[in-house]
N, C-alpha and C positions, 0 to 999 in steps of 0.2 A: 831737363831730369824727368826720368821715367816713373811716375806715382807707382806706387805698388800696391795692387788691391787686395782686399782684407776678405775674409770669410764672412758667410751670413753670422755665423756663430760668433764670431769675433766681434762683430757690430753689436749683436744682441747682447754680448757678454760686456761690452762698454757702455752699452745705454744703461744697463742693468747696475753697474759699478756707479754710474752718474747719479741714478734714481737713488741708490739705496745709501748714498754720501748726502742726501738731503735730507736734514735734521726734520723739516716739518712734514716730508713724507713718511718719516719714519714714525709718527705718530699722530695720524689723521682721525677727525671725528666727524661724520658724515652721515645725514640724514635722507633718508629717500624712501621709495617704494619698492617693495620686493616684486620681481617678476622671475618666471621661468625657473622656481625653484626645483630642486632634486637632492634628494637625501639617497647618497650612493649607499652601496652595501658594505663599505668599508667603515661608514659612520661618518664621512666627511660630508660638509654640506656646501652645494655649488647654486649661486643665483645670481641673478643682476639687480643692481639698485639702480633705481632710476628717479629723475623728475620730469617736469614737463618738456624739457628740450635737450635732456643726454642721459647716458646711459655707462654705468662702470661694472665689469664682471667682479665676482667676490668669492671668496672661499673661506670657510672654517673648519679647519682641521679637527678631527675625532677628538683631539687632547682638551679643546675648548670648549667643545659641547654640552658637556656635563653641568658646567656653568649656567645654561640657559635656563630660564623660569618658564618657558614657552618654547611652542613648537611653530617656527616660522613656515608662513603660509603666503602663497601669491596673494597681492593687493594689501600685505600688512606693510604700514608705515613705520619704519623703525630708525634707530639710532644706532651706527655701528662705531666701534675704536678698533683700529686696526693699522696695519703698514702698507701702503703701495711699493709693490715689485714690479719686477718684469720676469715673466716665464720666459726663459730663453729658448726652449724649444720652439715657442710658437711666436714669441716677439710680441707678445701681448702684455699689458699690465694689467693688474688687478689689486684690488684690496685682499689683504690677508687679514681675515678679522680674528680679533682676540676676544671681543665682548660685544653684546648686543642687547638690546633692551627696545620694548615697543615704544611708538611713539602715535599711538592711533593706528587706524587703520583705514586703507585705501577706500574711498566712496565706492568703487565698484565692487570691492570685497563686502562693503557694510550692505550695499543693495542685494548683494547674493544673499548676504544672510538673512536680511528681512523677508525676500520671494519665499526662501526655504522654509522659513517657518512659517508663514502665510499657507502656503500649499501645504504643507506637513500637517498644519491644523486643520486643512479644509478634506483631509483624506487622499489626497492625490498619492501618496507614497504608501499607500495602504496593500500588504502583500496580499489581499482578498479580493483584488481590483486587478490583479497581475493575470495576464492571460498565457497559456500554455503554449510554447512554442511548438509548433508542430512537427513530427519526427522525422517525416519524410516531405518534405515541401518541393513542389515541382516548379514554382517560380519565385525567385527573390529579387525584392524590390530594393534598390539602393538608391539613398537620397545623400548625395554629396558631389565634391566637385568634379567635373569631367576632366580636369587634368592634372589633378594631383596625385598622389600614389596611393591614395585609399583605395581608387576602385581599382588599380592594377593589382593590388594587394588582394582585394576581395575574389576578384576573376580567377587570379591565380590558385588561390588556396580552393576555392568552391570547386574549378573545374578538376584540379589534382584529387581532390575528395569525391567527387560525381560528377564524371563527363556530361551527363545527361540533365543535369539543372539547367535552368533558364534563369539568368541575370538580367535585368530590366533597370538600366540605370536612367533616374530622373535627375538631370543636372540642376544643382542649386548653387547658390554660394553661400560659403560655410563662413565667412567673416567680413566685416563691415557693414557698413550702413543699408538696412533693407533686408538683409541675409535671413534674418528670424522670420519676416513676413514670407518670403519665398520658401522656406525649410516648411513653415505650417501649410502654405498651400498645396505644395507638394505630397504631405502627408494627406491633405484632403482629398487629393486628386486619386492618390493611389488606395484610399476607400471608397469614393464614389465610382470608380470603375472597376473596382475589385481587380486591379491588375498584380497583385501578389499574394502569395500565401503568407508570406511573413516581410517585413520591412527591416533595413539596416539603415540606421541614419549615422553619420559620423563624419570625420575629418582627423587628419594628424595633430600631434602636440602643437602647441603654442601657448602665449602667456593667458592671463586671465581676460586681457582684452581681445586675443586671437578667438578665444573660445565663447565670448560673451553671448553669440546667438543662441547658442545652446542654453542659455541661462535665463533668457528671455521668457515673460509668462505666458504669450501667444503661443509658443513653440509647447511649452509643458501641458498647456491645456488641450492643444491637437493630440499629444502622444496619450493623455487620458482618454480623450473621447474616442479615440481609433478603433476601430471593430478589428483591425489587423494586426496582430501581434508586432511589438516592436522590439527590436535589440538595438541598445545605444551603445556606439563605440566611438567616443569622444576623445580625443588625445591619447595620452600616453596611461599606463597602469595607476600612476600617482594623479591623474586629473579626474576631478570629480566634477560633474556639471549638474544643474537642474534635470536637464533631462535623463542623465544616469538614473536619478530617483525615480522618476516618474515612468519610464518605461519598464515593460516587461521583462526585461532581462538586460544587465549591463555585462559589455565585456569589455575587457583592459585595454584591446588594442584592435583596430578594424579586421587584422587578419583571425583575430581569437574570435571576433563576431562570425566570420565565415565559418570557422570550423564549429563554433555554438550552431549555426542554421542548418549546415550540410552535414548530414551524417557521412563517415568515410565510406564508400561504397565497397571497400575491399573488407572493410570490419564488417559490414552487413553481410556480406559474403561468406565470411569466415565463420560469422556467427551462424549462419542459416547452415553450412557445413557442419558444425559442431551439434547443431541441433538434430539435423539428419543422422548423423553418426549415434548420438545419443538415444534417438527414437529408434534406430536399428538394432543396437545394443539392447534395448530394452525389450522391444520385440522378439529378439532371438531368445533372449533369457524366458521371455514369457513362453513362449513357443516350448523351449526346451523342459521348462515347470509344466507346461500342459501336458507334453508328452509323458514327462515323469508320472505324472498323476494318471494319465491313462494306462501306462505299463503296470504300475501299482494295482489300477483297480482291475485290471485285466487278469492279474495273479491270484485273485481273491476267489474263493471258493465258489461264489455265488455266479462268477462269470464262468469259470471253468464246468460246474454242475448246477445248471439253472433250475433244474428238477428237485434238487436236492431240498431246498427249502420246502416245495410243495409236499413232497414225499413225507417230509419232517411234520407238517402241519396235519396231513393226512392221518398220518399214526397218531399225533396227538387227538385229532377228531375222533378216531374210533376208538382211542383210549377213555375219552369221555363219554361216546355214545354207550360204549360198555358199561362204564361207571354208572351213567344214568340208568341205564336198563337194570342193573344190579342192585342199585339202589332202589329201583321202583319195585321190583320183585320181593325185594327183602320188607319193603314198607307192607306189599300186599301180604307176605306171610305171616308179618307182624300182626296186620290187622286182622286176618283171619285167624290167627291162633288168639287174639284177643276177642273175637265174634265169639269163636268156640268156646271160651271160657265162660263168656257170659250165658251163651246156651245152655251150656251145663248147669249153670247157676240156676237160670231160669227153668230148666227143666227140671231141676231138682226141688223147686219150689211149686212144681205144677201139680193142681189136683187130679190130673190125671195120673201120676204117678203113685199117688194116695191110693186110688182104685184098684190100680193092679197089686197093691199090698192087702187088697180084702175088704177095703172101706167102701163104702158110696154114699151119694149124696142126693138127700131129699129135696125134691123142689114143689112149692106149690104155686100156680100161676107165674111159673117162670122165675121166682125168688126161693132163694136157699132157704129151708126151713132150720133155723138154729135152736127154738125153744118149743115145748109142748105145747105154751101157750099161743105158736105161731098157726097152730091148727085146729079145727074142731071136728066132731063126729061128722061122719059123711062127706069129708071134704076128701076131693080126690087129688091123689099125690103121685109125683113122677119120682121113682127111686133110679137114679144114674149108678150103673155098675161097670166093671171095665169092659165088657164086651156088648153093652146094650142098656137099654131102658125097661122098666118094669112099672105099668103103672095100677095103681092100687087104692083101696078108698079106707078112710079112718072109721073103725069100728068101737074103738077104745083107748082113751088116754091115761096113762098112768105116770103120775109125778115120782 
């Protein structure tokens, strides 16, 4: 008898029905440590629950998440209540969580939080210590695995944005034992030999354990002591490591790190082109403005008749000279008239005028005789008349 084959879909559906009919699997209460946690933009939560020897995928739909009293994170130890079922399309079974509560935190996560608090207290995360990423780096140093997708993404993005940039890869292990020491050595080597203008350290996404080398103190301190600016690009956008907090700049992904480190040459060219056009327009406007000012100046009378102002000033000067001359003459005439008046007054009071009216002046020894007592008999006297002098002698005095 020939056995009729069934489709994969039919097999998955059969398995799903078997699992769904198991009462124990319809209401399981499981404890474990969260790993690979993802909060989807729809509000659903996807994560893996693990213990020392096994893992199981879990999902909590958006309708159940509002009941949570905490935000799940990698490394947390939790207790979940839910149903085990099969996702037919992929043929995988997972826990559909209805409730979840904390059951303490994983040892790695506790260590992560302790180191983060310690380094933050020491000031390794301070913004004041962050170095500026160079605007146009010539050499980009990359510390990552030589076989992973990270270096390919960085090369693709960097060369697309600027084909002239040089990328120097220093291969280092990015997970596992001894990886942190190798990463720290790579950072020191890049600094001691000044091999790049900016460094990118990173790797792809993973669990807390996978990313752990970037959470170790030796790496954090080498990043802090680095003279070269460092961009941290570890994991996915939702992953945060100690390296991210210490680095001068954090990139959500390695590709984003390349975009932050390497300017888009086409954007730079466009900016230069726009600046050139802007300066050309500004210069043209300046020339036009100066031309208008020149033409306006040339239409002024001072440029059309340059001697006009001089002639006007000459006329004004002649008028001032004439005014001064007239004023001087008037002052002289006024002074002359005043002098004539004074002379007339003096002349009217002059004794000579008195002589012309028939009077005479008698003098004795050069002094005018005013009284009979001023002379004696036989004194010689001088009598001054209008046209001369008469000398005489006193022969008699009559009172």
